[in-house]
C-alpha positions in Angstrom: -2.4 -57.2 48.6 -0.6 -59.9 46.6 -0.1 -63.2 48.3 3.4 -64.0 49.8 5.3 -65.8 47.1 7.8 -68.5 48.1 9.6 -70.0 45.1 11.7 -72.8 46.6 15.1 -73.6 45.1 17.8 -76.1 45.8 20.1 -74.0 47.9 17.7 -71.3 49.2 18.3 -68.6 51.7 15.9 -66.0 53.2 15.9 -62.5 51.9 13.6 -59.5 52.3 12.8 -57.3 49.2 10.8 -54.1 49.2 9.5 -53.4 45.7 7.5 -50.3 44.8 5.9 -49.7 41.4 3.1 -47.4 40.2 0.7 -50.3 39.4 1.3 -52.0 42.7 0.6 -48.9 44.9 -2.8 -48.9 46.7 -3.6 -45.4 47.8 0.1 -44.7 48.5 0.9 -47.8 50.5 4.0 -49.7 49.4 4.0 -53.4 48.8 6.4 -55.5 50.9 7.3 -58.9 49.5 8.9 -61.7 51.4 10.6 -64.2 49.0 13.2 -67.0 49.1 16.0 -66.1 46.6 19.2 -67.7 45.4 22.3 -65.7 44.5 26.0 -66.1 44.8 26.4 -63.4 47.4 23.5 -64.5 49.5 24.6 -68.2 49.4 28.0 -67.6 51.1 26.9 -68.1 54.7 25.5 -71.5 53.7 28.7 -72.4 51.8 30.9 -71.5 54.8 28.9 -73.9 57.0 29.4 -76.7 54.4 33.2 -76.1 54.3 33.3 -76.2 58.1 31.6 -79.6 58.0 34.2 -80.9 55.5 37.1 -79.5 57.4 36.0 -80.9 60.7 34.4 -84.1 59.6 35.6 -85.8 62.7 33.9 -83.3 65.0 30.5 -83.9 63.5 28.6 -83.7 66.7 29.8 -80.2 67.5 29.2 -79.2 63.9 25.6 -80.6 63.9 24.9 -78.6 67.0 26.3 -75.5 65.4 24.4 -76.1 62.2 21.1 -76.4 64.1 21.7 -73.3 66.1 22.5 -71.3 63.0 19.5 -72.6 61.1 17.2 -71.8 64.0 18.6 -68.3 64.3 18.4 -67.6 60.6 14.8 -68.9 60.3 13.6 -67.1 63.4 15.1 -63.8 62.3 13.6 -64.1 58.8 10.2 -65.0 60.2 10.0 -62.1 62.7 11.1 -59.6 60.0 8.6 -60.9 57.5 5.8 -60.8 60.1 6.6 -57.3 61.2 6.6 -55.9 57.7 3.5 -57.8 56.6 1.5 -56.7 59.6 2.6 -53.1 59.2 1.5 -53.1 55.5 -2.0 -54.4 56.4 -2.3 -51.7 59.1 -1.4 -49.1 56.6 -4.0 -50.2 54.0 -6.7 -50.7 56.7 -6.1 -47.3 58.2 -6.2 -45.7 54.7 -9.5 -47.2 53.8 -11.2 -46.2 57.1 -10.1 -42.6 57.0 -10.2 -41.8 53.3 -11.7 -43.7 50.4 -9.5 -43.9 47.3 -10.8 -41.8 44.5 -12.4 -43.8 41.6 -12.8 -47.0 43.7 -16.3 -48.3 43.8 -17.9 -48.6 47.3 -18.5 -52.2 48.2 -22.0 -53.1 49.5 -21.9 -53.3 53.2 -24.5 -53.8 56.0 -24.9 -51.9 59.2 -22.2 -49.4 58.6 -19.3 -51.4 57.2 -18.8 -53.4 60.4 -19.4 -50.4 62.7 -21.7 -51.1 65.6 -24.6 -48.8 66.3 -22.9 -47.5 69.5 -19.8 -46.6 67.4 -21.9 -44.8 64.9 -23.7 -42.9 67.6 -20.4 -41.7 69.1 -19.2 -40.7 65.7 -22.3 -38.6 65.1 -22.0 -36.9 68.5 -18.4 -36.0 67.8 -19.2 -34.6 64.3 -22.3 -32.5 65.2 -21.4 -28.8 65.9 -23.4 -26.0 67.4 -21.5 -23.0 66.0 -22.7 -23.5 62.4 -26.3 -23.7 63.6 -26.2 -20.3 65.2 -24.4 -18.8 62.1 -26.9 -20.3 59.7 -29.9 -19.0 61.7 -28.4 -15.5 61.6 -27.8 -15.7 57.9 -31.2 -17.0 57.0 -33.1 -14.4 59.1 -31.1 -11.3 58.1 -34.0 -10.0 56.1 -37.5 -11.0 55.0 -37.3 -13.8 52.3 -40.7 -14.8 51.0 -41.0 -17.1 48.0 -40.2 -15.4 44.7 -38.3 -12.5 46.3 -34.7 -11.5 45.5 -33.7 -12.4 49.0 -35.5 -15.7 48.8 -33.8 -16.6 45.5 -30.4 -15.6 47.0 -30.9 -17.8 50.0 -32.0 -20.8 47.8 -28.8 -20.4 45.7 -26.7 -20.4 48.9 -28.3 -23.5 50.3 -27.8 -25.3 46.9 -24.1 -24.3 47.0 -23.7 -25.6 50.6 -25.2 -28.9 49.7 -22.9 -29.2 46.6 -19.9 -28.5 48.8 -20.7 -31.6 50.9 -19.6 -35.1 49.7 -23.2 -36.1 48.9 -24.1 -38.6 46.2 -26.7 -36.5 44.4 -27.8 -32.8 44.7 -30.6 -31.3 42.5 -33.5 -28.9 42.4 -37.1 -29.3 41.3 -39.0 -26.2 40.1 -42.7 -25.6 39.8 -45.2 -22.8 39.5 -47.7 -22.2 42.2 -50.3 -19.5 42.9 -49.5 -17.5 46.0 -51.3 -14.5 47.5 -49.7 -11.2 48.5 -50.9 -7.7 49.5 -51.8 -5.4 46.6 -49.0 -2.9 45.9 -51.2 0.1 45.6 -54.5 -0.7 47.4 -54.2 -1.3 51.1 -56.4 -3.4 53.3 -58.4 -1.2 55.6 -60.5 -1.1 58.8 -63.1 1.5 59.6 -65.8 2.4 62.1 -68.9 3.6 60.3 -72.1 5.2 61.6 -75.7 3.9 61.2 -75.9 5.5 57.7 -72.7 3.8 56.6 -70.5 6.9 56.6 -66.9 6.4 57.8 -66.5 8.0 61.2 -63.0 6.7 62.0 -60.3 4.9 60.1 -58.2 2.5 62.2 -54.6 2.4 61.1 -53.2 -1.0 60.1 -49.7 -2.2 59.1 -49.8 -2.7 55.3 -47.4 -5.7 55.5 -49.8 -7.6 57.8 -52.1 -10.0 55.9 -53.6 -13.5 55.9 -52.5 -15.3 52.7 -55.4 -16.8 50.7 -58.0 -14.6 52.4 -61.1 -13.7 50.3 -60.9 -10.2 48.9 -63.5 -7.5 49.1 -65.4 -5.6 51.8 -67.9 -6.4 54.5 -69.8 -4.3 57.1 -71.6 -5.4 60.2 -71.7 -5.7 63.9 -68.8 -7.0 65.9 -68.9 -10.3 67.9 -66.1 -11.6 70.2 -65.8 -15.4 69.8 -62.8 -16.2 72.0 -60.5 -18.6 70.1 -63.0 -19.3 67.3 -63.3 -23.0 68.2 -66.4 -25.1 67.6 -67.3 -25.0 71.3 -66.9 -21.1 71.3 -69.4 -20.7 68.4 -71.7 -23.3 70.1 -71.7 -21.2 73.3 -72.7 -18.1 71.3 -75.6 -19.9 69.9 -76.8 -21.1 73.3 -76.4 -17.5 74.5 -78.6 -16.3 71.7 -75.9 -14.3 70.0 -75.9 -14.5 66.2 -72.8 -14.0 64.2 -74.6 -13.9 60.8 -73.3 -11.0 58.8 -71.1 -9.8 61.6 -67.3 -9.3 61.8 -66.0 -11.9 64.3 -63.0 -11.0 66.5 -61.0 -14.1 67.7 -57.7 -14.6 69.6 -54.6 -16.3 68.3 -54.1 -19.8 69.7 -56.4 -22.1 71.5 -55.1 -25.1 69.5 -56.9 -23.8 66.4 -55.1 -22.5 63.2 -56.1 -19.3 61.5 -57.6 -21.4 58.6 -59.8 -23.3 61.0 -60.9 -20.1 62.8 -62.0 -18.5 59.5 -63.6 -21.7 58.2 -65.7 -22.1 61.4 -66.7 -18.4 61.3 -67.8 -18.8 57.7 -69.8 -21.9 58.5 -71.6 -20.0 61.2 -72.5 -17.2 58.8 -69.9 -14.5 59.7 -69.1 -11.8 57.1 -65.4 -11.4 58.1 -62.8 -12.3 60.7 -60.2 -10.2 62.7 -57.5 -12.2 64.5 -55.4 -10.6 67.3 -52.8 -11.8 69.8 -54.1 -11.4 73.4 -51.5 -10.8 76.1 -52.9 -13.8 78.0 -51.7 -16.1 75.1 -48.8 -14.2 73.6 -46.5 -12.4 76.1 -46.6 -8.7 75.7 -45.2 -7.6 79.1 -43.0 -4.5 78.5 -40.8 -5.5 81.5 -39.9 -8.8 79.8 -38.9 -9.9 76.3 -42.3 -10.0 74.4 -44.4 -8.8 71.6 -45.3 -5.1 71.6 -49.0 -4.3 71.5 -48.8 -2.7 68.0 -47.7 -6.0 66.3 -50.0 -8.3 64.5 -49.5 -12.0 63.8 -49.9 -13.3 60.2 -50.8 -16.8 59.0 -52.4 -18.3 55.9 -56.1 -19.1 56.0 -56.3 -21.9 53.4 -57.8 -24.9 55.1 -55.5 -27.4 53.5 -52.0 -27.5 52.1 -50.4 -27.1 48.7 -51.4 -24.9 45.8 -55.2 -24.3 46.4 -55.8 -24.0 42.6 -54.5 -27.5 41.8 -55.9 -29.6 44.7 -54.7 -33.2 44.5 -52.6 -32.5 41.5 -48.9 -31.4 41.3 -48.4 -27.8 40.1 -45.7 -28.6 37.5 -45.6 -25.9 34.9 -45.7 -28.3 32.0 -49.1 -29.8 33.0 -52.5 -28.3 32.2 -55.3 -28.5 34.7 -59.0 -27.7 34.5 -60.0 -24.7 36.6 -60.4 -26.4 40.0 -60.3 -24.5 43.3 -59.7 -26.0 46.7 -62.8 -26.2 48.9 -60.5 -25.0 51.8 -60.3 -21.5 50.4 -62.4 -19.1 52.5 -65.2 -17.1 51.0 -65.0 -14.3 53.6 -62.2 -11.7 54.2 -59.8 -12.1 57.1 -57.2 -9.7 58.6 -54.6 -9.9 61.4 -54.8 -7.0 63.8 -52.7 -6.0 66.8 -53.7 -6.1 70.5 -54.0 -2.3 70.5 -56.6 -2.4 67.6 -58.5 -5.2 69.2 -58.7 -3.3 72.5 -60.0 -0.2 70.7 -62.8 -2.3 69.1 -63.7 -4.6 72.0 -63.8 -1.8 74.6 -66.8 -0.3 72.7 -68.9 -3.5 72.6 -72.1 -4.0 74.5 -74.2 -7.1 74.9 -74.1 -10.3 77.0 -71.0 -10.9 79.2 -68.7 -13.6 78.1 -67.8 -16.7 80.2 -64.9 -16.2 82.6 -62.6 -18.5 80.6 -62.9 -16.1 77.6 -61.4 -13.2 79.5 -58.1 -12.1 78.1 -55.8 -9.4 79.3 -56.5 -6.5 77.1 -56.4 -3.2 79.1 -59.7 -1.3 79.6 -61.8 -4.1 78.0 -64.9 -5.5 79.7 -65.5 -9.0 78.5 -68.8 -8.8 76.5 -69.5 -10.5 73.2 -71.5 -7.9 71.2 -72.7 -7.6 68.5 -73.7 -4.0 69.1 -71.4 -1.0 69.8 -72.4 1.2 72.6 -72.3 4.2 70.2 -74.4 2.4 67.6 -71.5 2.2 65.1 -70.5 -0.8 63.0 -67.3 -2.2 61.6 -66.2 -2.2 58.0 -63.2 -4.2 56.7 -61.7 -4.3 53.3 -59.1 -6.8 52.0 -57.0 -6.1 48.9 -54.7 -9.1 48.2 -53.7 -10.4 44.7 -53.1 -14.0 43.5 -49.7 -14.3 41.8 -48.0 -17.3 40.0 -44.6 -17.8 41.6 -41.7 -20.0 40.5 -40.8 -22.2 43.5 -37.6 -24.2 44.0 -37.3 -27.3 46.2 -33.7 -28.2 46.8 -32.7 -31.9 47.4 -29.5 -33.7 48.4 -29.1 -37.4 49.1 -26.8 -40.1 50.4 -27.5 -43.4 48.7 -28.2 -46.5 50.8 -25.8 -49.4 50.3 -28.3 -52.3 50.8 -31.8 -50.9 50.1 -31.1 -47.6 48.2 -34.8 -47.4 47.1 -36.0 -46.9 50.6 -35.8 -43.2 51.7 -35.5 -41.5 55.1 -36.5 -37.9 54.4 -35.6 -34.8 56.5 -37.0 -31.4 55.4 -37.3 -27.8 56.5 -39.2 -24.7 55.2 -36.8 -22.1 53.7 -39.1 -19.1 53.1 -40.5 -16.6 55.5 -42.7 -13.5 55.2 -40.7 -11.9 58.0 -37.1 -12.5 59.2 -38.1 -16.0 60.3 -35.4 -17.0 62.7 -37.8 -19.7 64.2 -40.1 -20.0 61.2 -37.4 -21.0 58.7 -33.9 -20.3 60.1 -33.7 -23.0 62.8 -35.0 -25.8 60.6 -32.7 -24.8 57.7 -29.7 -24.7 60.1 -30.4 -28.1 61.6 -31.0 -29.6 58.2 -27.7 -28.4 56.8 -25.9 -29.5 60.0 -27.3 -33.0 59.8 -26.5 -33.3 56.1 -22.9 -32.3 56.8 -22.7 -34.7 59.7 -24.1 -37.8 57.9 -22.0 -37.1 54.8 -18.9 -36.9 57.0 -19.9 -40.2 58.7 -20.2 -41.9 55.3 -16.7 -40.6 54.5 -15.4 -42.1 57.8 -16.8 -45.6 57.2 -20.6 -45.5 57.8 -22.5 -47.3 55.1 -26.3 -46.6 55.6 -28.6 -49.5 54.5 -31.1 -47.0 53.3 -30.9 -43.7 51.5 -31.0 -40.3 53.3 -32.8 -37.4 51.6 -32.3 -33.8 52.8 -34.8 -31.3 51.4 -35.2 -27.5 51.6 -38.8 -26.7 50.9 -40.2 -23.5 49.3 -43.5 -21.7 50.1 -43.9 -23.2 53.5 -45.6 -19.9 54.7 -48.5 -20.5 52.4 -49.4 -23.9 53.7 -46.4 -26.2 53.0 -46.9 -25.6 49.2 -43.5 -26.8 48.0 -43.6 -30.1 50.1 -47.2 -30.9 49.2 -46.8 -30.3 45.5 -43.8 -32.7 45.6 -45.9 -35.3 47.4 -48.7 -34.9 44.8 -46.2 -35.5 42.1 -44.8 -38.7 43.6 -47.9 -40.0 45.4 -48.1 -43.3 43.5 -44.7 -44.4 44.6 -43.9 -42.9 48.0 -45.7 -45.5 50.1 -43.3 -48.0 48.6 -40.1 -45.9 49.0 -40.5 -43.4 51.9 -39.7 -44.9 55.2 -40.4 -41.8 57.4 -40.3 -38.0 57.3 -38.9 -35.7 59.9 -39.9 -32.0 59.8 -37.4 -29.6 61.3 -39.7 -26.6 61.0 -39.8 -24.3 64.1 -37.7 -26.9 65.9 -36.3 -24.5 68.5 -38.6 -22.0 70.3 -37.1 -22.6 73.7 -34.8 -25.1 75.4 -36.9 -26.8 78.1 -39.9 -28.8 77.0 -39.8 -31.2 74.1 -43.0 -31.9 72.1 -43.2 -34.5 69.3 -46.2 -34.3 66.9 -46.0 -37.8 65.5 -47.5 -40.8 63.8 -48.0 -43.6 66.3 -45.8 -45.8 64.2 -42.8 -43.7 65.3 -43.5 -43.7 69.0 -41.1 -46.6 69.9 -38.4 -45.1 67.8 -38.7 -41.7 69.6 -38.9 -43.4 73.1 -35.6 -45.2 72.4 -34.0 -41.9 71.2 -34.9 -39.7 74.1 -33.3 -42.3 76.4 -30.0 -41.8 74.5 -29.8 -38.0 74.0 -28.8 -35.6 76.7 -31.2 -32.8 77.5 -29.8 -29.5 76.1 -30.7 -27.5 79.3 -30.2 -30.1 82.0 -26.6 -31.5 81.8 -26.1 -35.1 82.8 -29.8 -36.0 82.2 -31.4 -37.6 79.2 -34.5 -36.0 77.7 -36.4 -39.0 78.9 -35.3 -38.7 82.6 -36.1 -35.0 82.6 -39.6 -35.7 81.1 -40.2 -38.4 83.8 -39.4 -35.9 86.5 -42.0 -33.5 85.0 -44.8 -35.9 84.8 -44.0 -38.7 82.3 -42.4 -39.2 78.9 -45.9 -39.8 77.4 -46.5 -36.1 77.6 -44.0 -35.5 74.8 -46.1 -37.3 72.2 -49.0 -35.4 70.6 -51.0 -36.0 67.4 -50.1 -34.3 64.1 -51.8 -30.9 63.4 -52.9 -29.3 60.2 -50.2 -26.6 59.9 -47.4 -29.0 60.8 -44.7 -29.5 58.1 -45.2 -33.3 58.8 -49.0 -33.4 58.5 -49.3 -33.8 54.7 -46.8 -36.6 54.6 -49.0 -38.7 56.9 -52.6 -37.4 56.3 -52.2 -37.1 52.5 -49.4 -39.5 51.4 -49.5 -42.2 54.1 -45.9 -41.8 55.2 -45.1 -41.9 59.0 -44.0 -38.4 59.9 -42.8 -36.5 63.0 -42.2 -32.8 63.9 -40.1 -32.1 67.0 -40.0 -28.9 68.9 -38.2 -27.5 72.0 -40.3 -24.8 73.8 -40.5 -22.9 77.0 -43.4 -22.8 79.5 -43.7 -19.2 78.4 -44.7 -19.1 74.7 -42.2 -17.8 72.2 -44.0 -14.5 71.3 -42.4 -13.6 67.9 -43.5 -16.4 65.6 -45.2 -15.2 62.4 -44.2 -11.6 63.1 -41.6 -9.1 61.8 -39.9 -9.5 65.2 -38.8 -13.1 64.7 -35.1 -12.4 64.5 -32.0 -14.3 65.5 -31.0 -11.8 68.2 -34.4 -12.1 69.9 -34.4 -15.9 69.7 -30.9 -16.0 71.2 -32.1 -13.7 74.0 -35.0 -16.0 74.7 -32.6 -18.9 74.9 -30.1 -17.1 77.1 -27.4 -17.4 74.4 -27.9 -21.2 74.0 -29.3 -21.3 70.4 -26.4 -23.4 69.0 -26.4 -25.8 71.9 -30.2 -26.3 71.8 -30.2 -26.7 68.0 -27.4 -29.3 68.2 -29.4 -31.2 70.9 -32.5 -31.4 68.7 -30.3 -32.3 65.7 -28.8 -35.2 67.7 -32.3 -36.4 68.7 -33.4 -36.5 65.0 -30.0 -37.9 64.0 -30.4 -40.7 66.6 -33.7 -41.8 65.0 -32.4 -41.4 61.4 -29.4 -43.5 62.4 -31.6 -46.4 63.6 -33.7 -46.3 60.5 -30.7 -46.2 58.3 -28.8 -48.9 60.2 -31.3 -51.6 61.4 -32.1 -54.6 59.3 -35.8 -54.4 60.2 -37.4 -51.0 60.4 -38.1 -50.1 64.0 -41.7 -49.0 63.6 -44.5 -50.2 65.9 -47.0 -51.7 63.6 -49.3 -52.6 66.4 -49.7 -49.0 67.6 -53.0 -48.3 65.7 -54.6 -51.3 67.4 -54.8 -49.4 70.7 -56.5 -46.4 69.0 -59.1 -48.8 67.5 -59.6 -50.4 70.9 -60.4 -47.1 72.5 -62.9 -46.3 69.7 -64.5 -49.7 70.1 -65.0 -49.0 73.8 -66.8 -45.8 73.0 -68.9 -47.5 70.4 -69.8 -50.3 72.8 -71.3 -47.7 75.2 -73.8 -46.8 72.6 -74.4 -50.3 71.3 -77.9 -50.6 72.6 -79.0 -47.2 71.2 -77.4 -48.0 67.8 -79.1 -51.4 67.6 -82.4 -49.8 68.4 -81.9 -47.7 65.3 -81.0 -50.7 63.2 -77.2 -50.0 63.3 -74.9 -52.8 64.5 -71.3 -52.0 65.6 -70.3 -55.7 65.2 -68.8 -55.0 61.8 -66.4 -52.5 63.3 -65.5 -54.8 66.2 -64.7 -57.6 63.7 -62.5 -55.3 61.5 -60.6 -54.1 64.7 -60.0 -57.7 65.8 -58.7 -58.6 62.3 -56.3 -55.7 62.3 -55.0 -56.4 65.8 -54.4 -60.1 65.0 -52.8 -59.3 61.7 -50.4 -56.8 63.3 -49.5 -59.1 66.1 -49.0 -62.0 63.7 -46.6 -60.0 61.5 -44.7 -58.8 64.6 -44.3 -62.3 65.9 -43.1 -63.5 62.5 -40.5 -60.8 62.5 -39.4 -61.7 66.0 -38.8 -65.3 65.0 -37.3 -64.8 61.5 -33.7 -64.7 60.4 -33.4 -60.9 59.9 -29.9 -61.2 58.5 -31.3 -62.9 55.4 -31.7 -60.1 52.8 -34.8 -61.5 51.2 -36.6 -62.0 54.5 -35.7 -58.5 55.8 -36.8 -56.9 52.5 -40.2 -58.7 52.6 -41.0 -57.6 56.1 -39.7 -54.0 55.6 -42.0 -53.6 52.6 -45.0 -54.7 54.7 -44.0 -52.4 57.5 -43.7 -49.4 55.2 -47.2 -49.9 53.8 -49.0 -49.8 57.2 -49.5 -46.0 57.3 -50.6 -46.1 53.7 -53.3 -48.7 54.4 -55.1 -46.1 56.6 -55.7 -43.8 53.6 -59.3 -44.3 52.7 -59.6 -45.6 49.1 -63.3 -44.6 49.1 -62.9 -40.9 49.0 -61.3 -38.6 46.3 -57.8 -37.3 46.8 -58.9 -34.2 44.9 -62.1 -33.4 46.9 -60.8 -34.9 50.2 -57.0 -34.8 50.1 -56.4 -35.7 53.7 -57.7 -39.3 53.4 -56.1 -40.8 56.5 -58.9 -42.1 58.7 -57.0 -41.3 61.9 -55.1 -38.1 61.1 -57.1 -36.8 58.1 -60.0 -34.4 57.8 -63.5 -35.2 56.5 -66.6 -37.3 57.1 -64.6 -40.5 56.6 -62.3 -40.0 59.6 -62.5 -41.5 63.1 -62.7 -38.0 64.5 -65.8 -37.2 62.5 -67.4 -40.5 63.4 -66.7 -40.0 67.1 -68.2 -36.5 67.1 -71.3 -37.8 65.3 -71.6 -40.6 67.8 -71.5 -38.2 70.7 -74.7 -36.6 69.4 -76.6 -39.7 70.6 -76.3 -38.4 74.1 -75.7 -34.6 73.7 -78.2 -33.8 71.0 -80.1 -36.8 69.7 -82.2 -34.7 67.3 -79.1 -33.8 65.2 -78.0 -37.5 64.9 -78.3 -38.5 61.2 -78.6 -42.2 60.8 -78.0 -42.2 57.0 -74.8 -40.1 57.4 -73.6 -42.2 60.4 -74.2 -45.5 58.4 -72.1 -44.1 55.6 -69.3 -42.9 58.0 -69.3 -46.3 59.7 -69.0 -48.1 56.3 -66.1 -45.8 55.1 -64.1 -46.2 58.3 -64.8 -50.0 58.7 -63.8 -50.9 55.2 -60.6 -48.9 55.4 -59.7 -50.7 58.7 -60.6 -54.0 57.2 -58.4 -53.2 54.2 -55.5 -52.4 56.5 -56.0 -55.8 58.2 -56.1 -57.6 54.8 -53.0 -55.8 53.6 -51.0 -56.8 56.7 -52.2 -60.4 56.4 -50.4 -60.5 53.0 -51.5 -63.3 50.6 -55.2 -63.6 49.8 -55.3 -67.2 50.9 -54.3 -66.1 54.4 -57.4 -63.9 54.6 -60.6 -65.3 55.8 -63.3 -62.6 55.9 -66.8 -63.7 56.8 -69.3 -60.9 56.7 -72.8 -61.7 57.9 -75.7 -59.5 56.7 -77.4 -57.8 59.6 -80.8 -56.3 58.9 
């Protein structure tokens, strides 16, 4: 607004003028001007007073008093009117700017939400979040099967792109790529038979043609049948100790046990099996006809690629304009795998003979004695045949973003899988619904005055059913820059499978952020209580935190790209039975939740939103950089127990202890420096934020190939370079000393130690601040 102009003249009086012109309007507010003017008409009151003085020059005392009174009255009246009008104008302009930003006016840089406190932003977010849209979106997404490349999948992608474009976002775009996916053959069906000793088919067992394991090996295998419980390493080890060989046999395993389908098939293959059948046991997946549950004729489908992304471009992005040599992922199985129903499993296992299985292996299949095989009582064998085909499919990842106002090149990413082989209410519907609701909420907050320091990126991923292909290919394409730009990733996949127990599969760097958030957000089922207070009643908030797992939508971000990631999930004590089946519909999910789908989805959205708000608002990123020091301390304690044995073999753990100490000291030094720095200084905040963002990346081993060993993270990854592999090998010193391989252990120790030392050096910063002294130990 223009300044108040006060041109002073000889004989001035006070006058208020309201002037309005097209150029002087600001968003419709009129300019009020207070000026001192001179005119004949407006000068009359002053002239009358002068005449009065001349006429009554002998009564000057009374006249002086009257003059003073009149002057005071005129001045006071003018001042009050001017103040009222000026104040009203400012209020109009301020109110206009807070509620609606003028079109075409550039947004000024602001910090921390344009003067809004975190508490105010939190209240704004809570008011804007809605639950009705969440329920409607889940219903829309899961109205039919929508696998990648299908007409329904393309229609859904178009609709989500439209909904993003309808929001006041800064940028919305798509990225397309070709990837190789696997589907059932259209004319040849996968089959399962019982054959006699001569190989002739004695009985064909009916299968649902739509049930398959993506990326299974194709072909046929015939052999005996072995029951291997969940197909975990300890299960195959028990079979070995019991003298039961699985070589050349078809192995039957149960869904669950903390092991993915891909891991079950990989372990069976390593142990010499010829094929794998996977079924849902009523002990793990509810199938009680008196309650809402899976029927016994339904199979559970899941991909069997031990990895993520396109298995024919491992470590490379599958952009269609790039040519690659013919490389195949080492995680693709070499044996066929099929999902079967509990009814089919009962038919097969009820005919087995052989040693009895351990009591913990007993499921709840009717009329089944728990024996492990491999022989049938009738002398028959099993033959299985898988007919799947590899197909190149055009995938579309959809992006929408809100630019940060201070550090726009730092991204907080939220994503959800869009595709599903079945209706996918939980598999893809819930995540998509919460993603769209958070995008709508944060875009509305920006419109209402919130200025995020950092950019928010909302992504709908394609081909999640095949091992997070869309997300992983994007990571591969931007791998060289993400550790400098991606602050954190939040996966919304399968976020609501119940409304009672919260689980967070997370990087340790995000633990403090989550702990603060669960203290702020009300539990969706227990009104008046926070998620934290409810968790404390049930045994402690620490139970919420769990490590990332292979099939998680967040796993590749941390294990492959070195970005802190988290996947949150509400569940029930009784498992949600319909995931990865044709029965995963919105109506069944709503029935499981007692009609509270929208409320629960909103609660989880608020929890994620609370963490995103902190990351977008705070000057310094609220990540716990000292968290990995505790993990290293626990490993050092295990190593110390075997110190004497290792030294007797010429292996000294001192190198690891030194690297652990360097990392712990470096992390604590950086944290103290942050605590005592002026965090409102942009250069200082920027410096520390960049160092914080690189911590997760430092734990990616630089000594293994991203193509041959894509999950390079030494804590969360997979391979000989990881802490898990090192710990397992170390345990052989006591459990099976004959299998302990000194050469392999020495290499593992070197790979892990140098990665840890590199993380310590990276945190220390400048090379002159690093003092590494390594003594040769023979």
